[in-house]
C-alpha positions in Angstrom: 95.8 336.1 -106.6 92.2 335.6 -105.5 90.3 338.8 -106.2 86.6 339.7 -105.7 85.3 342.6 -107.7 82.0 344.1 -106.5 80.0 345.7 -109.2 79.8 344.9 -113.0 79.6 348.4 -114.3 82.1 350.0 -116.7 84.9 350.1 -114.2 84.2 346.6 -112.8 84.1 345.1 -116.2 87.2 346.9 -117.2 89.1 345.7 -114.0 87.8 342.1 -114.6 89.1 342.3 -118.3 92.4 343.6 -117.2 93.1 341.3 -114.3 91.7 338.1 -116.1 94.5 338.4 -118.7 97.0 337.7 -115.9 97.4 334.8 -113.4 94.4 335.8 -111.2 91.3 334.0 -109.9 88.6 336.6 -110.4 85.1 336.6 -109.1 82.6 339.4 -110.0 79.5 340.2 -107.8 76.6 342.1 -109.1 72.8 342.3 -108.4 72.0 342.2 -112.2 72.2 338.6 -113.5 71.9 339.5 -117.2 75.0 341.8 -116.9 76.9 339.0 -115.2 75.9 336.5 -117.8 77.2 338.8 -120.6 80.4 339.3 -118.8 81.0 335.6 -118.2 80.5 335.1 -122.0 83.5 337.3 -122.6 85.9 336.3 -119.8 87.0 333.2 -118.0 85.8 334.4 -114.5 83.4 333.4 -111.9 80.2 335.5 -111.2 77.9 335.6 -108.3 74.5 337.4 -108.2 73.5 339.2 -105.1 73.8 342.3 -102.9 77.5 343.1 -102.7 77.6 344.0 -99.0 75.6 341.0 -97.7 77.8 338.5 -95.8 76.2 335.4 -97.5 76.8 336.9 -101.0 80.4 337.5 -100.1 80.8 333.9 -98.7 79.5 332.6 -102.1 82.0 334.8 -103.9 84.8 333.2 -101.9 85.7 336.0 -99.5 87.1 333.7 -96.9 90.0 332.9 -99.3 90.2 336.2 -101.1 93.4 338.2 -100.9 91.8 341.3 -102.4 88.3 343.0 -102.4 87.7 345.8 -104.9 84.3 347.5 -104.2 83.2 349.3 -107.4 79.3 349.3 -107.2 77.3 352.5 -108.0 76.7 353.0 -104.3 79.3 354.7 -102.1 77.4 353.2 -99.0 77.5 349.7 -100.4 81.1 349.8 -101.2 82.0 351.2 -97.7 79.8 348.6 -95.8 81.3 345.7 -98.0 84.7 346.7 -96.8 83.6 346.7 -93.2 82.0 343.3 -93.5 85.2 341.9 -95.3 87.3 343.3 -92.4 85.1 342.4 -89.4 83.9 339.0 -90.5 86.6 337.7 -92.8 89.8 339.6 -92.1 90.3 340.2 -95.9 94.0 341.4 -96.2 93.3 344.3 -98.7 90.1 346.3 -99.3 89.7 348.9 -102.0 86.5 351.1 -102.3 85.4 353.6 -104.8 83.7 356.6 -103.2 82.4 359.4 -105.4 80.3 361.7 -103.1 82.2 364.9 -102.3 80.4 365.1 -99.0 82.3 362.0 -97.8 85.6 363.0 -99.5 85.6 366.3 -97.8 86.0 364.5 -94.5 89.2 362.4 -94.9 89.1 361.5 -91.2 86.3 359.1 -92.1 88.7 356.9 -94.0 91.7 356.6 -91.6 92.5 353.2 -90.2 90.8 354.0 -86.9 87.4 354.7 -88.3 87.2 352.7 -91.7 88.7 349.4 -92.8 89.3 350.8 -96.3 92.9 350.3 -97.3 92.7 352.1 -100.6 90.2 354.8 -101.4 89.5 355.6 -105.0 87.6 358.8 -106.2 87.1 358.7 -110.0 85.9 362.3 -110.1 89.0 363.5 -108.3 91.3 361.5 -110.6 89.6 362.7 -113.7 89.7 366.3 -112.5 93.4 366.2 -111.9 93.9 364.5 -115.3 91.9 367.2 -117.2 93.9 369.9 -115.4 97.2 368.5 -116.5 95.9 368.4 -120.1 94.9 372.1 -119.9 98.2 373.2 -118.4 100.3 371.5 -121.2 99.0 372.5 -124.7 99.2 369.8 -127.3 99.2 366.9 -124.8 96.9 364.0 -125.3 97.9 362.4 -121.9 100.0 363.5 -119.1 101.1 360.9 -116.6 103.0 361.6 -113.3 105.8 359.6 -111.9 108.1 359.8 -108.9 105.8 362.1 -107.0 105.6 364.4 -110.0 109.3 364.8 -110.7 108.9 363.1 -114.1 106.1 362.9 -116.6 105.2 360.7 -119.6 103.4 362.9 -122.1 101.6 361.7 -125.3 101.3 364.1 -128.2 100.2 363.7 -131.9 102.8 364.3 -134.6 101.5 366.9 -137.0 102.8 367.7 -140.5 104.6 370.9 -139.3 106.3 369.1 -136.3 110.0 369.8 -136.1 110.7 365.9 -135.8 108.3 364.6 -138.5 110.4 362.8 -141.0 113.6 362.8 -138.9 115.2 360.0 -136.8 114.8 359.9 -133.1 118.5 360.3 -132.3 118.3 363.7 -133.6 116.0 364.8 -130.7 119.0 365.3 -128.4 120.7 367.5 -131.0 117.6 369.9 -130.9 117.2 370.2 -127.2 118.9 373.0 -125.2 121.9 372.1 -123.0 120.8 370.6 -119.8 117.5 369.3 -121.1 117.1 365.6 -121.9 114.1 363.4 -122.9 113.5 359.9 -124.3 110.8 358.7 -126.5 109.3 355.7 -124.8 106.9 354.5 -127.3 105.2 355.3 -130.6 101.7 354.2 -131.7 101.1 354.2 -135.4 97.7 353.0 -136.7 97.0 351.8 -133.3 100.1 349.5 -133.4 102.9 349.9 -130.9 106.4 350.7 -132.3 109.4 350.2 -129.9 111.6 353.2 -130.7 115.2 352.9 -131.7 117.7 355.6 -132.6 117.0 355.3 -136.3 113.1 355.2 -135.9 111.4 358.0 -137.9 108.4 359.8 -136.5 105.6 360.0 -139.1 102.5 362.3 -139.4 99.7 361.3 -137.0 102.0 359.1 -134.8 101.0 359.2 -131.1 104.5 359.7 -129.4 105.0 359.0 -125.7 108.1 360.7 -124.3 109.5 361.0 -120.8 111.2 364.0 -119.3 111.7 365.8 -116.1 108.5 367.7 -115.3 110.3 371.1 -115.5 111.4 370.2 -119.0 108.2 369.1 -120.5 107.2 372.5 -122.2 110.7 372.7 -123.8 110.5 369.1 -125.2 107.0 369.7 -126.5 108.1 372.7 -128.5 110.5 370.5 -130.3 108.1 367.8 -131.0 105.2 369.9 -132.5 104.0 373.3 -133.2 102.9 374.8 -129.8 100.0 377.1 -129.2 100.2 379.6 -126.4 99.1 378.7 -122.8 95.4 378.3 -122.2 93.7 381.2 -120.7 90.0 381.3 -121.7 88.3 378.0 -120.7 84.7 376.9 -121.1 83.4 373.9 -119.0 80.2 372.1 -120.2 78.6 370.5 -117.2 78.5 371.6 -113.6 78.8 368.2 -111.9 81.5 367.2 -109.4 84.1 367.2 -112.1 83.2 370.5 -113.7 82.7 372.3 -110.4 85.9 370.9 -109.0 87.9 371.7 -112.2 86.6 375.3 -112.1 87.7 375.7 -108.5 91.2 374.6 -109.4 91.4 376.7 -112.5 89.8 379.9 -111.6 92.8 381.6 -109.9 95.0 381.5 -113.1 92.4 381.3 -116.0 89.3 382.9 -117.2 86.7 380.1 -116.6 83.0 379.8 -117.6 80.7 376.9 -116.8 77.5 376.0 -118.7 75.1 374.1 -116.6 71.6 373.4 -117.7 69.9 373.0 -114.3 69.3 376.4 -112.6 69.5 375.1 -109.1 72.8 373.4 -109.7 74.2 376.5 -111.4 73.2 378.7 -108.5 75.0 376.3 -106.0 78.1 376.2 -108.2 78.1 380.0 -108.4 78.1 380.3 -104.6 81.1 378.0 -104.2 83.3 379.9 -106.8 85.1 383.1 -106.6 85.8 384.4 -110.1 84.5 381.8 -112.5 81.3 382.7 -114.4 78.3 380.2 -114.4 75.8 380.2 -117.3 72.5 378.5 -117.3 71.9 376.8 -120.8 72.6 374.1 -123.2 76.4 373.5 -124.1 75.2 372.4 -127.5 73.3 375.6 -128.2 75.1 377.4 -131.1 73.8 380.8 -130.3 75.0 380.5 -126.6 78.5 379.4 -127.6 78.7 382.2 -130.2 77.6 384.7 -127.5 80.3 383.5 -125.1 83.0 383.8 -127.8 83.7 380.2 -128.4 85.9 381.1 -131.4 88.2 382.9 -129.0 88.2 380.1 -126.3 91.5 378.2 -125.7 89.9 375.0 -124.3 86.5 373.7 -124.3 85.9 370.6 -121.9 82.6 368.6 -122.2 82.2 367.0 -118.7 78.5 365.9 -118.4 77.4 362.3 -117.8 75.9 362.1 -121.3 78.4 360.9 -123.8 76.3 361.9 -126.9 75.8 365.4 -125.5 79.6 365.7 -124.8 80.5 364.6 -128.3 78.1 366.8 -130.0 78.9 370.0 -128.0 82.7 369.3 -128.5 82.3 368.9 -132.2 80.3 372.1 -132.4 82.8 374.0 -130.3 85.6 372.9 -132.5 83.7 373.7 -135.7 83.0 377.2 -134.4 86.7 377.9 -133.8 87.7 376.7 -130.4 91.4 375.9 -130.2 91.2 372.6 -128.2 88.3 370.4 -127.1 88.5 367.8 -124.4 85.6 365.3 -124.2 84.5 363.0 -121.3 83.4 359.7 -122.7 82.1 356.9 -120.5 81.8 354.2 -123.1 85.3 353.0 -123.8 84.3 351.8 -127.4 83.5 355.6 -128.3 86.9 356.9 -127.3 89.0 355.9 -130.3 86.0 356.6 -132.6 85.9 360.2 -131.9 89.5 361.3 -131.3 90.2 363.1 -134.6 90.5 366.5 -136.0 87.1 367.3 -134.5 87.8 366.2 -131.0 91.4 366.6 -129.7 91.2 364.5 -126.5 88.7 361.9 -125.4 89.0 360.9 -121.9 87.9 357.6 -120.4 87.2 357.8 -116.6 87.3 354.0 -116.5 90.8 353.8 -117.9 92.0 356.5 -115.4 90.4 354.7 -112.6 91.6 351.3 -113.5 95.2 352.7 -113.8 94.8 354.0 -110.2 93.6 350.6 -109.0 96.2 348.6 -110.7 98.9 350.6 -108.8 97.7 348.8 -105.6 97.3 345.4 -107.3 100.6 344.9 -109.1 103.4 343.0 -107.5 107.1 343.2 -107.7 107.6 346.8 -106.2 105.3 348.6 -108.5 104.5 351.9 -107.1 102.6 353.6 -109.9 100.7 352.2 -112.9 98.9 354.0 -115.7 96.5 352.1 -118.0 96.9 353.0 -121.7 95.4 352.1 -124.9 92.1 350.7 -123.6 94.1 348.6 -121.1 96.3 346.9 -123.8 99.4 348.8 -122.6 100.7 350.1 -119.3 103.2 352.7 -118.0 104.8 351.5 -114.8 107.1 353.0 -112.1 108.9 350.2 -110.4 111.4 350.3 -107.5 114.6 348.4 -108.0 115.5 346.9 -104.6 118.2 344.6 -103.4 121.8 343.8 -104.3 123.3 342.3 -107.5 122.9 338.8 -106.0 119.3 339.3 -105.0 117.9 341.3 -107.8 117.6 340.7 -111.6 118.0 344.4 -112.3 120.1 346.1 -109.6 123.8 346.3 -110.6 123.0 345.7 -114.2 123.2 348.1 -117.1 119.9 348.8 -118.9 121.3 347.0 -122.0 122.0 343.9 -120.0 118.5 343.5 -118.6 116.3 340.8 -120.3 113.3 343.0 -120.9 110.2 341.2 -122.4 109.0 341.9 -125.9 107.6 345.3 -126.5 108.8 346.8 -123.3 111.1 349.8 -122.9 112.8 351.6 -120.0 112.2 355.3 -120.4 114.2 356.6 -117.5 115.3 356.4 -113.9 114.5 358.7 -111.0 117.4 358.6 -108.4 116.5 360.9 -105.6 116.0 364.2 -107.2 117.8 363.3 -110.4 116.1 362.3 -113.6 118.3 360.0 -115.7 117.2 359.2 -119.2 117.5 355.4 -120.3 120.5 354.5 -122.3 122.2 351.1 -122.8 125.1 352.0 -120.3 123.1 353.4 -117.4 123.7 351.2 -114.3 120.6 350.5 -112.2 121.2 351.1 -108.4 119.4 350.0 -105.3 116.2 352.2 -104.7 116.2 353.6 -108.2 112.7 354.3 -109.5 112.5 352.8 -113.0 109.8 354.0 -115.5 108.8 351.4 -118.1 106.4 351.3 -121.0 104.9 347.9 -121.5 103.1 347.8 -124.8 101.7 344.3 -124.5 99.9 343.6 -121.2 100.7 339.9 -121.5 104.2 340.7 -120.5 103.2 342.4 -117.1 104.0 339.3 -115.1 107.4 339.0 -116.5 108.1 342.7 -115.6 106.7 342.1 -112.1 109.1 339.2 -111.8 112.1 341.3 -112.8 111.5 343.7 -110.0 110.7 341.1 -107.3 113.5 340.7 -104.7 114.6 337.0 -104.4 116.8 336.3 -101.5 118.1 333.1 -103.3 118.4 334.6 -106.8 121.8 333.9 -108.5 122.4 335.9 -111.7 
């Protein structure tokens, strides 16, 4: 696929890195020549220096033959105009734009087909806000990924020494679950290496365990995997930007929420938009302020400013002072793995969340949902099985008969409103939504081919 990426920032570079591993022809456009040079030294891609919305720049990037345009510059206006130019002058088939300003997003009518030629609208702030909300609502979760319209979830949690399953084989999980509740461990990461789980696989302390279950059963399964704290009630948000303010609005009905914002004017604006949440003016890394606000009795502290170092320091301070759980927003991907420890419970990369949302619209072979994991090295995918036994490599086959690529597992199937955990004898039917965990991104193409409908395929 010929793809043009506008913008060589963190998300643009992440997309280029992810897509260049596969069979794609990638061109990256940016106004910063030095940034492009550094990117080209790392990846086998084309680069073009120039203004991303100018027709001549797009022509030099190959827009006339491009199948997909992904506009990820730091300017919403540039992204929107670039999509308009690609549509009006070059009839580019698919156009994706990142738009961050809430003033635009509050008017969805701007982005319908009648007014704007944007096929896919991506809002990183909204994606991150929803992600953090899910983490708060499920204590102990490191990641919570939705599938099949929210009917099923893939949840990651860390195995602690007092966890009920530590030291036991995975096949004992079903014995511990209540009647009518089922779950499947889709993958385990141990020392940053993927382990494809089998029935006799044993969970060890500090393993990151990904399990799939019906959304309604997630709390029950979590209690079996680890010691659970109570539901979060008292929440402190550091940073009153779009994410912090949006999250407070979502949480204030059912939680006691406080926001710490260092700019008085911004704090006043946030306070006017909220009903019950408390807005404080101050420094989130001020030990006296945290003490006064009862950080030792706080269930969750979320550091959501644009400053990575400030987020890390305030989170570590909150944890040291007794906060139950800290969630930290980190824009530099290299920092994420460095800081996730006993001091910071969950480090969130907005880039990886955004990339996962973008990949959903790029993957082939009936992929309807994609989540990027482990700094882009792995993916969790929801694929629709379509066709008949003679035209599909998966429909009409039992899971044990499917030639899955290495380090790939099927976690479960969503069939209508039914969630079916994956077992070797489960038969895949037409229109099943199959949830897969692909630990090696190099195998994505093989997975796409498995779910591609081939009219002349003969099993």
